[in-house]
PyMOL Python script that loads the backbone (N, CA, C, O; Angstrom):
from pymol import cmd

cmd.read_pdbstr("""\
ATOM      1  N   MET A   1      25.773  30.466  -1.307  1.00  0.00           N
ATOM      2  CA  MET A   1      25.663  29.350  -0.383  1.00  0.00           C
ATOM      3  C   MET A   1      24.399  28.533  -0.644  1.00  0.00           C
ATOM      4  O   MET A   1      24.417  27.315  -0.469  1.00  0.00           O
ATOM      5  N   SER A   2      23.314  29.165  -1.054  1.00  0.00           N
ATOM      6  CA  SER A   2      22.066  28.438  -1.272  1.00  0.00           C
ATOM      7  C   SER A   2      22.170  27.492  -2.472  1.00  0.00           C
ATOM      8  O   SER A   2      21.464  26.485  -2.521  1.00  0.00           O
ATOM      9  N   LYS A   3      23.039  27.803  -3.439  1.00  0.00           N
ATOM     10  CA  LYS A   3      23.227  26.897  -4.575  1.00  0.00           C
ATOM     11  C   LYS A   3      23.810  25.571  -4.096  1.00  0.00           C
ATOM     12  O   LYS A   3      23.433  24.505  -4.582  1.00  0.00           O
ATOM     13  N   ILE A   4      24.729  25.647  -3.143  1.00  0.00           N
ATOM     14  CA  ILE A   4      25.339  24.428  -2.595  1.00  0.00           C
ATOM     15  C   ILE A   4      24.294  23.637  -1.821  1.00  0.00           C
ATOM     16  O   ILE A   4      24.233  22.414  -1.941  1.00  0.00           O
ATOM     17  N   VAL A   5      23.484  24.306  -1.041  1.00  0.00           N
ATOM     18  CA  VAL A   5      22.442  23.636  -0.259  1.00  0.00           C
ATOM     19  C   VAL A   5      21.435  22.978  -1.203  1.00  0.00           C
ATOM     20  O   VAL A   5      21.031  21.836  -0.981  1.00  0.00           O
ATOM     21  N   ASP A   6      21.036  23.679  -2.237  1.00  0.00           N
ATOM     22  CA  ASP A   6      20.094  23.117  -3.209  1.00  0.00           C
ATOM     23  C   ASP A   6      20.684  21.900  -3.913  1.00  0.00           C
ATOM     24  O   ASP A   6      19.998  20.897  -4.112  1.00  0.00           O
ATOM     25  N   ALA A   7      21.948  21.991  -4.285  1.00  0.00           N
ATOM     26  CA  ALA A   7      22.616  20.870  -4.941  1.00  0.00           C
ATOM     27  C   ALA A   7      22.693  19.667  -4.003  1.00  0.00           C
ATOM     28  O   ALA A   7      22.471  18.532  -4.424  1.00  0.00           O
ATOM     29  N   ASN A   8      23.003  19.915  -2.742  1.00  0.00           N
ATOM     30  CA  ASN A   8      23.082  18.827  -1.763  1.00  0.00           C
ATOM     31  C   ASN A   8      21.717  18.167  -1.558  1.00  0.00           C
ATOM     32  O   ASN A   8      21.635  16.948  -1.400  1.00  0.00           O
ATOM     33  N   LYS A   9      20.660  18.955  -1.560  1.00  0.00           N
ATOM     34  CA  LYS A   9      19.319  18.395  -1.394  1.00  0.00           C
ATOM     35  C   LYS A   9      18.939  17.513  -2.589  1.00  0.00           C
ATOM     36  O   LYS A   9      18.316  16.464  -2.421  1.00  0.00           O
ATOM     37  N   LYS A  10      19.319  17.948  -3.794  1.00  0.00           N
ATOM     38  CA  LYS A  10      19.045  17.142  -4.982  1.00  0.00           C
ATOM     39  C   LYS A  10      19.801  15.818  -4.915  1.00  0.00           C
ATOM     40  O   LYS A  10      19.253  14.762  -5.233  1.00  0.00           O
ATOM     41  N   ILE A  11      21.053  15.886  -4.502  1.00  0.00           N
ATOM     42  CA  ILE A  11      21.864  14.672  -4.365  1.00  0.00           C
ATOM     43  C   ILE A  11      21.261  13.759  -3.307  1.00  0.00           C
ATOM     44  O   ILE A  11      21.178  12.545  -3.496  1.00  0.00           O
ATOM     45  N   GLU A  12      20.845  14.347  -2.202  1.00  0.00           N
ATOM     46  CA  GLU A  12      20.238  13.571  -1.119  1.00  0.00           C
ATOM     47  C   GLU A  12      18.991  12.841  -1.606  1.00  0.00           C
ATOM     48  O   GLU A  12      18.829  11.651  -1.337  1.00  0.00           O
ATOM     49  N   LYS A  13      18.117  13.533  -2.312  1.00  0.00           N
ATOM     50  CA  LYS A  13      16.901  12.908  -2.824  1.00  0.00           C
ATOM     51  C   LYS A  13      17.222  11.767  -3.783  1.00  0.00           C
ATOM     52  O   LYS A  13      16.579  10.718  -3.738  1.00  0.00           O
ATOM     53  N   ALA A  14      18.208  11.967  -4.645  1.00  0.00           N
ATOM     54  CA  ALA A  14      18.577  10.931  -5.607  1.00  0.00           C
ATOM     55  C   ALA A  14      19.137   9.702  -4.902  1.00  0.00           C
ATOM     56  O   ALA A  14      18.803   8.572  -5.258  1.00  0.00           O
ATOM     57  N   VAL A  15      19.983   9.919  -3.911  1.00  0.00           N
ATOM     58  CA  VAL A  15      20.590   8.799  -3.187  1.00  0.00           C
ATOM     59  C   VAL A  15      19.527   8.031  -2.407  1.00  0.00           C
ATOM     60  O   VAL A  15      19.488   6.802  -2.459  1.00  0.00           O
ATOM     61  N   VAL A  16      18.672   8.741  -1.690  1.00  0.00           N
ATOM     62  CA  VAL A  16      17.632   8.088  -0.895  1.00  0.00           C
ATOM     63  C   VAL A  16      16.667   7.333  -1.799  1.00  0.00           C
ATOM     64  O   VAL A  16      16.273   6.209  -1.485  1.00  0.00           O
ATOM     65  N   SER A  17      16.289   7.931  -2.903  1.00  0.00           N
ATOM     66  CA  SER A  17      15.384   7.279  -3.847  1.00  0.00           C
ATOM     67  C   SER A  17      16.008   5.997  -4.405  1.00  0.00           C
ATOM     68  O   SER A  17      15.343   4.964  -4.487  1.00  0.00           O
ATOM     69  N   GLY A  18      17.263   6.065  -4.780  1.00  0.00           N
ATOM     70  CA  GLY A  18      17.958   4.882  -5.292  1.00  0.00           C
ATOM     71  C   GLY A  18      18.060   3.792  -4.251  1.00  0.00           C
ATOM     72  O   GLY A  18      17.860   2.616  -4.552  1.00  0.00           O
ATOM     73  N   TYR A  19      18.373   4.181  -3.019  1.00  0.00           N
ATOM     74  CA  TYR A  19      18.478   3.209  -1.929  1.00  0.00           C
ATOM     75  C   TYR A  19      17.137   2.526  -1.697  1.00  0.00           C
ATOM     76  O   TYR A  19      17.081   1.307  -1.539  1.00  0.00           O
ATOM     77  N   LYS A  20      16.058   3.301  -1.676  1.00  0.00           N
ATOM     78  CA  LYS A  20      14.728   2.737  -1.432  1.00  0.00           C
ATOM     79  C   LYS A  20      14.350   1.733  -2.523  1.00  0.00           C
ATOM     80  O   LYS A  20      13.774   0.686  -2.228  1.00  0.00           O
ATOM     81  N   LYS A  21      14.670   2.045  -3.773  1.00  0.00           N
ATOM     82  CA  LYS A  21      14.364   1.126  -4.868  1.00  0.00           C
ATOM     83  C   LYS A  21      15.118  -0.183  -4.699  1.00  0.00           C
ATOM     84  O   LYS A  21      14.554  -1.262  -4.881  1.00  0.00           O
ATOM     85  N   ILE A  22      16.391  -0.084  -4.352  1.00  0.00           N
ATOM     86  CA  ILE A  22      17.204  -1.287  -4.138  1.00  0.00           C
ATOM     87  C   ILE A  22      16.671  -2.080  -2.959  1.00  0.00           C
ATOM     88  O   ILE A  22      16.540  -3.302  -3.036  1.00  0.00           O
ATOM     89  N   GLU A  23      16.367  -1.395  -1.877  1.00  0.00           N
ATOM     90  CA  GLU A  23      15.849  -2.059  -0.680  1.00  0.00           C
ATOM     91  C   GLU A  23      14.542  -2.792  -0.986  1.00  0.00           C
ATOM     92  O   GLU A  23      14.376  -3.947  -0.594  1.00  0.00           O
ATOM     93  N   ASP A  24      13.627  -2.141  -1.674  1.00  0.00           N
ATOM     94  CA  ASP A  24      12.348  -2.765  -2.016  1.00  0.00           C
ATOM     95  C   ASP A  24      12.550  -3.991  -2.897  1.00  0.00           C
ATOM     96  O   ASP A  24      11.869  -5.001  -2.718  1.00  0.00           O
ATOM     97  N   THR A  25      13.469  -3.913  -3.838  1.00  0.00           N
ATOM     98  CA  THR A  25      13.744  -5.038  -4.727  1.00  0.00           C
ATOM     99  C   THR A  25      14.326  -6.215  -3.953  1.00  0.00           C
ATOM    100  O   THR A  25      13.907  -7.356  -4.150  1.00  0.00           O
ATOM    101  N   VAL A  26      15.278  -5.949  -3.083  1.00  0.00           N
ATOM    102  CA  VAL A  26      15.935  -7.019  -2.325  1.00  0.00           C
ATOM    103  C   VAL A  26      14.949  -7.667  -1.354  1.00  0.00           C
ATOM    104  O   VAL A  26      14.858  -8.892  -1.288  1.00  0.00           O
ATOM    105  N   VAL A  27      14.217  -6.856  -0.609  1.00  0.00           N
ATOM    106  CA  VAL A  27      13.268  -7.383   0.366  1.00  0.00           C
ATOM    107  C   VAL A  27      12.149  -8.148  -0.338  1.00  0.00           C
ATOM    108  O   VAL A  27      11.741  -9.215   0.121  1.00  0.00           O
ATOM    109  N   GLY A  28      11.655  -7.607  -1.447  1.00  0.00           N
ATOM    110  CA  GLY A  28      10.617  -8.306  -2.202  1.00  0.00           C
ATOM    111  C   GLY A  28      11.095  -9.648  -2.727  1.00  0.00           C
ATOM    112  O   GLY A  28      10.362 -10.636  -2.682  1.00  0.00           O
ATOM    113  N   GLY A  29      12.321  -9.684  -3.225  1.00  0.00           N
ATOM    114  CA  GLY A  29      12.890 -10.937  -3.709  1.00  0.00           C
ATOM    115  C   GLY A  29      13.061 -11.952  -2.599  1.00  0.00           C
ATOM    116  O   GLY A  29      12.795 -13.138  -2.794  1.00  0.00           O
ATOM    117  N   TYR A  30      13.505 -11.498  -1.434  1.00  0.00           N
ATOM    118  CA  TYR A  30      13.679 -12.395  -0.289  1.00  0.00           C
ATOM    119  C   TYR A  30      12.338 -12.984   0.126  1.00  0.00           C
ATOM    120  O   TYR A  30      12.239 -14.182   0.395  1.00  0.00           O
ATOM    121  N   LYS A  31      11.313 -12.153   0.177  1.00  0.00           N
ATOM    122  CA  LYS A  31       9.994 -12.638   0.589  1.00  0.00           C
ATOM    123  C   LYS A  31       9.460 -13.689  -0.379  1.00  0.00           C
ATOM    124  O   LYS A  31       8.837 -14.662   0.046  1.00  0.00           O
ATOM    125  N   LYS A  32       9.698 -13.503  -1.666  1.00  0.00           N
ATOM    126  CA  LYS A  32       9.256 -14.485  -2.655  1.00  0.00           C
ATOM    127  C   LYS A  32       9.977 -15.819  -2.450  1.00  0.00           C
ATOM    128  O   LYS A  32       9.360 -16.882  -2.521  1.00  0.00           O
ATOM    129  N   VAL A  33      11.276 -15.756  -2.197  1.00  0.00           N
ATOM    130  CA  VAL A  33      12.057 -16.977  -1.974  1.00  0.00           C
ATOM    131  C   VAL A  33      11.598 -17.663  -0.693  1.00  0.00           C
ATOM    132  O   VAL A  33      11.438 -18.883  -0.657  1.00  0.00           O
ATOM    133  N   GLU A  34      11.386 -16.875   0.356  1.00  0.00           N
ATOM    134  CA  GLU A  34      10.927 -17.428   1.629  1.00  0.00           C
ATOM    135  C   GLU A  34       9.571 -18.112   1.468  1.00  0.00           C
ATOM    136  O   GLU A  34       9.377 -19.226   1.953  1.00  0.00           O
ATOM    137  N   ASP A  35       8.641 -17.458   0.796  1.00  0.00           N
ATOM    138  CA  ASP A  35       7.314 -18.038   0.588  1.00  0.00           C
ATOM    139  C   ASP A  35       7.398 -19.339  -0.215  1.00  0.00           C
ATOM    140  O   ASP A  35       6.711 -20.311   0.099  1.00  0.00           O
ATOM    141  N   LYS A  36       8.219 -19.352  -1.225  1.00  0.00           N
ATOM    142  CA  LYS A  36       8.370 -20.564  -2.051  1.00  0.00           C
ATOM    143  C   LYS A  36       8.959 -21.699  -1.227  1.00  0.00           C
ATOM    144  O   LYS A  36       8.534 -22.847  -1.361  1.00  0.00           O
ATOM    145  N   PHE A  37       9.941 -21.389  -0.369  1.00  0.00           N
ATOM    146  CA  PHE A  37      10.552 -22.408   0.487  1.00  0.00           C
ATOM    147  C   PHE A  37       9.527 -22.978   1.457  1.00  0.00           C
ATOM    148  O   PHE A  37       9.423 -24.194   1.612  1.00  0.00           O
ATOM    149  N   VAL A  38       8.769 -22.099   2.110  1.00  0.00           N
ATOM    150  CA  VAL A  38       7.742 -22.547   3.050  1.00  0.00           C
ATOM    151  C   VAL A  38       6.711 -23.395   2.319  1.00  0.00           C
ATOM    152  O   VAL A  38       6.299 -24.442   2.818  1.00  0.00           O
ATOM    153  N   ASP A  39       6.295 -22.950   1.144  1.00  0.00           N
ATOM    154  CA  ASP A  39       5.297 -23.669   0.361  1.00  0.00           C
ATOM    155  C   ASP A  39       5.791 -25.054  -0.038  1.00  0.00           C
ATOM    156  O   ASP A  39       5.031 -26.021  -0.001  1.00  0.00           O
ATOM    157  N   THR A  40       7.049 -25.150  -0.415  1.00  0.00           N
ATOM    158  CA  THR A  40       7.596 -26.409  -0.910  1.00  0.00           C
ATOM    159  C   THR A  40       7.956 -27.386   0.203  1.00  0.00           C
ATOM    160  O   THR A  40       7.675 -28.578   0.087  1.00  0.00           O
ATOM    161  N   PHE A  41       8.580 -26.897   1.292  1.00  0.00           N
ATOM    162  CA  PHE A  41       9.167 -27.806   2.267  1.00  0.00           C
ATOM    163  C   PHE A  41       8.497 -27.824   3.636  1.00  0.00           C
ATOM    164  O   PHE A  41       8.596 -28.830   4.340  1.00  0.00           O
ATOM    165  N   LEU A  42       7.825 -26.759   4.039  1.00  0.00           N
ATOM    166  CA  LEU A  42       7.366 -26.662   5.421  1.00  0.00           C
ATOM    167  C   LEU A  42       5.850 -26.661   5.596  1.00  0.00           C
ATOM    168  O   LEU A  42       5.359 -26.851   6.708  1.00  0.00           O
ATOM    169  N   LYS A  43       5.124 -26.456   4.541  1.00  0.00           N
ATOM    170  CA  LYS A  43       3.667 -26.372   4.619  1.00  0.00           C
ATOM    171  C   LYS A  43       3.071 -27.760   4.752  1.00  0.00           C
ATOM    172  O   LYS A  43       3.487 -28.697   4.070  1.00  0.00           O
ATOM    173  N   LYS A  44       2.081 -27.883   5.645  1.00  0.00           N
ATOM    174  CA  LYS A  44       1.360 -29.141   5.791  1.00  0.00           C
ATOM    175  C   LYS A  44       0.126 -29.117   4.896  1.00  0.00           C
ATOM    176  O   LYS A  44      -0.230 -28.074   4.348  1.00  0.00           O
ATOM    177  N   ASP A  45      -0.517 -30.257   4.752  1.00  0.00           N
ATOM    178  CA  ASP A  45      -1.698 -30.373   3.892  1.00  0.00           C
ATOM    179  C   ASP A  45      -2.764 -29.353   4.266  1.00  0.00           C
ATOM    180  O   ASP A  45      -3.005 -29.112   5.449  1.00  0.00           O
ATOM    181  N   ASP A  46      -3.402 -28.756   3.268  1.00  0.00           N
ATOM    182  CA  ASP A  46      -4.508 -27.809   3.443  1.00  0.00           C
ATOM    183  C   ASP A  46      -4.148 -26.615   4.327  1.00  0.00           C
ATOM    184  O   ASP A  46      -5.019 -26.054   4.991  1.00  0.00           O
ATOM    185  N   GLU A  47      -2.901 -26.231   4.340  1.00  0.00           N
ATOM    186  CA  GLU A  47      -2.439 -25.102   5.139  1.00  0.00           C
ATOM    187  C   GLU A  47      -1.927 -24.025   4.186  1.00  0.00           C
ATOM    188  O   GLU A  47      -1.212 -24.326   3.231  1.00  0.00           O
ATOM    189  N   THR A  48      -2.294 -22.773   4.446  1.00  0.00           N
ATOM    190  CA  THR A  48      -1.786 -21.691   3.611  1.00  0.00           C
ATOM    191  C   THR A  48      -0.360 -21.358   4.035  1.00  0.00           C
ATOM    192  O   THR A  48       0.106 -21.801   5.085  1.00  0.00           O
ATOM    193  N   ILE A  49       0.318 -20.584   3.219  1.00  0.00           N
ATOM    194  CA  ILE A  49       1.684 -20.178   3.540  1.00  0.00           C
ATOM    195  C   ILE A  49       1.694 -19.353   4.822  1.00  0.00           C
ATOM    196  O   ILE A  49       2.568 -19.529   5.670  1.00  0.00           O
ATOM    197  N   GLU A  50       0.715 -18.449   4.961  1.00  0.00           N
ATOM    198  CA  GLU A  50       0.645 -17.615   6.158  1.00  0.00           C
ATOM    199  C   GLU A  50       0.403 -18.460   7.408  1.00  0.00           C
ATOM    200  O   GLU A  50       1.010 -18.220   8.452  1.00  0.00           O
ATOM    201  N   GLU A  51      -0.482 -19.445   7.298  1.00  0.00           N
ATOM    202  CA  GLU A  51      -0.746 -20.337   8.433  1.00  0.00           C
ATOM    203  C   GLU A  51       0.501 -21.137   8.792  1.00  0.00           C
ATOM    204  O   GLU A  51       0.785 -21.347   9.971  1.00  0.00           O
ATOM    205  N   ALA A  52       1.235 -21.577   7.798  1.00  0.00           N
ATOM    206  CA  ALA A  52       2.464 -22.329   8.043  1.00  0.00           C
ATOM    207  C   ALA A  52       3.492 -21.457   8.750  1.00  0.00           C
ATOM    208  O   ALA A  52       4.163 -21.916   9.675  1.00  0.00           O
ATOM    209  N   LYS A  53       3.623 -20.196   8.323  1.00  0.00           N
ATOM    210  CA  LYS A  53       4.562 -19.287   8.976  1.00  0.00           C
ATOM    211  C   LYS A  53       4.172 -19.045  10.422  1.00  0.00           C
ATOM    212  O   LYS A  53       5.035 -19.009  11.299  1.00  0.00           O
ATOM    213  N   GLU A  54       2.881 -18.878  10.683  1.00  0.00           N
ATOM    214  CA  GLU A  54       2.408 -18.676  12.055  1.00  0.00           C
ATOM    215  C   GLU A  54       2.695 -19.906  12.910  1.00  0.00           C
ATOM    216  O   GLU A  54       3.148 -19.785  14.048  1.00  0.00           O
ATOM    217  N   ARG A  55       2.430 -21.091  12.357  1.00  0.00           N
ATOM    218  CA  ARG A  55       2.702 -22.330  13.080  1.00  0.00           C
ATOM    219  C   ARG A  55       4.188 -22.466  13.395  1.00  0.00           C
ATOM    220  O   ARG A  55       4.565 -22.837  14.506  1.00  0.00           O
ATOM    221  N   LEU A  56       5.021 -22.164  12.413  1.00  0.00           N
ATOM    222  CA  LEU A  56       6.466 -22.259  12.616  1.00  0.00           C
ATOM    223  C   LEU A  56       6.942 -21.268  13.678  1.00  0.00           C
ATOM    224  O   LEU A  56       7.815 -21.587  14.485  1.00  0.00           O
ATOM    225  N   GLN A  57       6.371 -20.076  13.674  1.00  0.00           N
ATOM    226  CA  GLN A  57       6.739 -19.064  14.665  1.00  0.00           C
ATOM    227  C   GLN A  57       6.365 -19.536  16.070  1.00  0.00           C
ATOM    228  O   GLN A  57       7.149 -19.386  17.007  1.00  0.00           O
ATOM    229  N   LYS A  58       5.170 -20.104  16.216  1.00  0.00           N
ATOM    230  CA  LYS A  58       4.737 -20.609  17.526  1.00  0.00           C
ATOM    231  C   LYS A  58       5.632 -21.754  17.988  1.00  0.00           C
ATOM    232  O   LYS A  58       5.999 -21.824  19.161  1.00  0.00           O
ATOM    233  N   GLU A  59       5.986 -22.654  17.066  1.00  0.00           N
ATOM    234  CA  GLU A  59       6.867 -23.763  17.411  1.00  0.00           C
ATOM    235  C   GLU A  59       8.234 -23.251  17.855  1.00  0.00           C
ATOM    236  O   GLU A  59       8.826 -23.783  18.793  1.00  0.00           O
ATOM    237  N   GLN A  60       8.730 -22.222  17.181  1.00  0.00           N
ATOM    238  CA  GLN A  60      10.022 -21.638  17.545  1.00  0.00           C
ATOM    239  C   GLN A  60       9.952 -21.021  18.937  1.00  0.00           C
ATOM    240  O   GLN A  60      10.871 -21.193  19.738  1.00  0.00           O
ATOM    241  N   GLU A  61       8.875 -20.307  19.230  1.00  0.00           N
ATOM    242  CA  GLU A  61       8.708 -19.699  20.556  1.00  0.00           C
ATOM    243  C   GLU A  61       8.634 -20.761  21.642  1.00  0.00           C
ATOM    244  O   GLU A  61       9.188 -20.577  22.726  1.00  0.00           O
ATOM    245  N   GLN A  62       7.955 -21.869  21.365  1.00  0.00           N
ATOM    246  CA  GLN A  62       7.887 -22.957  22.331  1.00  0.00           C
ATOM    247  C   GLN A  62       9.264 -23.552  22.612  1.00  0.00           C
ATOM    248  O   GLN A  62       9.607 -23.820  23.763  1.00  0.00           O
ATOM    249  N   ARG A  63      10.049 -23.755  21.556  1.00  0.00           N
ATOM    250  CA  ARG A  63      11.401 -24.294  21.743  1.00  0.00           C
ATOM    251  C   ARG A  63      12.268 -23.336  22.553  1.00  0.00           C
ATOM    252  O   ARG A  63      13.047 -23.765  23.405  1.00  0.00           O
ATOM    253  N   GLU A  64      12.130 -22.033  22.284  1.00  0.00           N
ATOM    254  CA  GLU A  64      12.919 -21.060  23.033  1.00  0.00           C
ATOM    255  C   GLU A  64      12.513 -21.039  24.499  1.00  0.00           C
ATOM    256  O   GLU A  64      13.370 -20.899  25.372  1.00  0.00           O
ATOM    257  N   ASN A  65      11.221 -21.176  24.785  1.00  0.00           N
ATOM    258  CA  ASN A  65      10.743 -21.191  26.173  1.00  0.00           C
ATOM    259  C   ASN A  65      11.193 -22.456  26.898  1.00  0.00           C
ATOM    260  O   ASN A  65      11.465 -22.410  28.098  1.00  0.00           O
ATOM    261  N   GLU A  66      11.276 -23.580  26.197  1.00  0.00           N
ATOM    262  CA  GLU A  66      11.723 -24.826  26.803  1.00  0.00           C
ATOM    263  C   GLU A  66      13.202 -24.772  27.177  1.00  0.00           C
ATOM    264  O   GLU A  66      13.618 -25.412  28.143  1.00  0.00           O
ATOM    265  N   ASN A  67      13.988 -24.027  26.434  1.00  0.00           N
ATOM    266  CA  ASN A  67      15.427 -23.952  26.657  1.00  0.00           C
ATOM    267  C   ASN A  67      15.792 -22.981  27.772  1.00  0.00           C
ATOM    268  O   ASN A  67      16.951 -22.928  28.183  1.00  0.00           O
ATOM    269  N   LYS A  68      14.836 -22.218  28.263  1.00  0.00           N
ATOM    270  CA  LYS A  68      15.145 -21.254  29.334  1.00  0.00           C
ATOM    271  C   LYS A  68      15.159 -21.897  30.678  1.00  0.00           C
ATOM    272  O   LYS A  68      15.402 -21.225  31.681  1.00  0.00           O
TER     273      LYS A  68
END
""", "prot")
cmd.dss("prot")
cmd.show_as("cartoon", "prot")
cmd.util.cbc("prot")
cmd.orient("prot")
């Protein structure tokens, strides 16, 4: 019975490791695309990407509060 448990643990580690690699790649790629979009279309003069994201988040919160 322990051979089956050991085999299952090896399979589990391989699956989780593969999933994590895929997840990191997808999320990293999305963040790069998002940053490039903000930099190209939404950033104001002399504003960093992070500052632009913060400004956009605050503007979104204000719009949501106005609609309530």
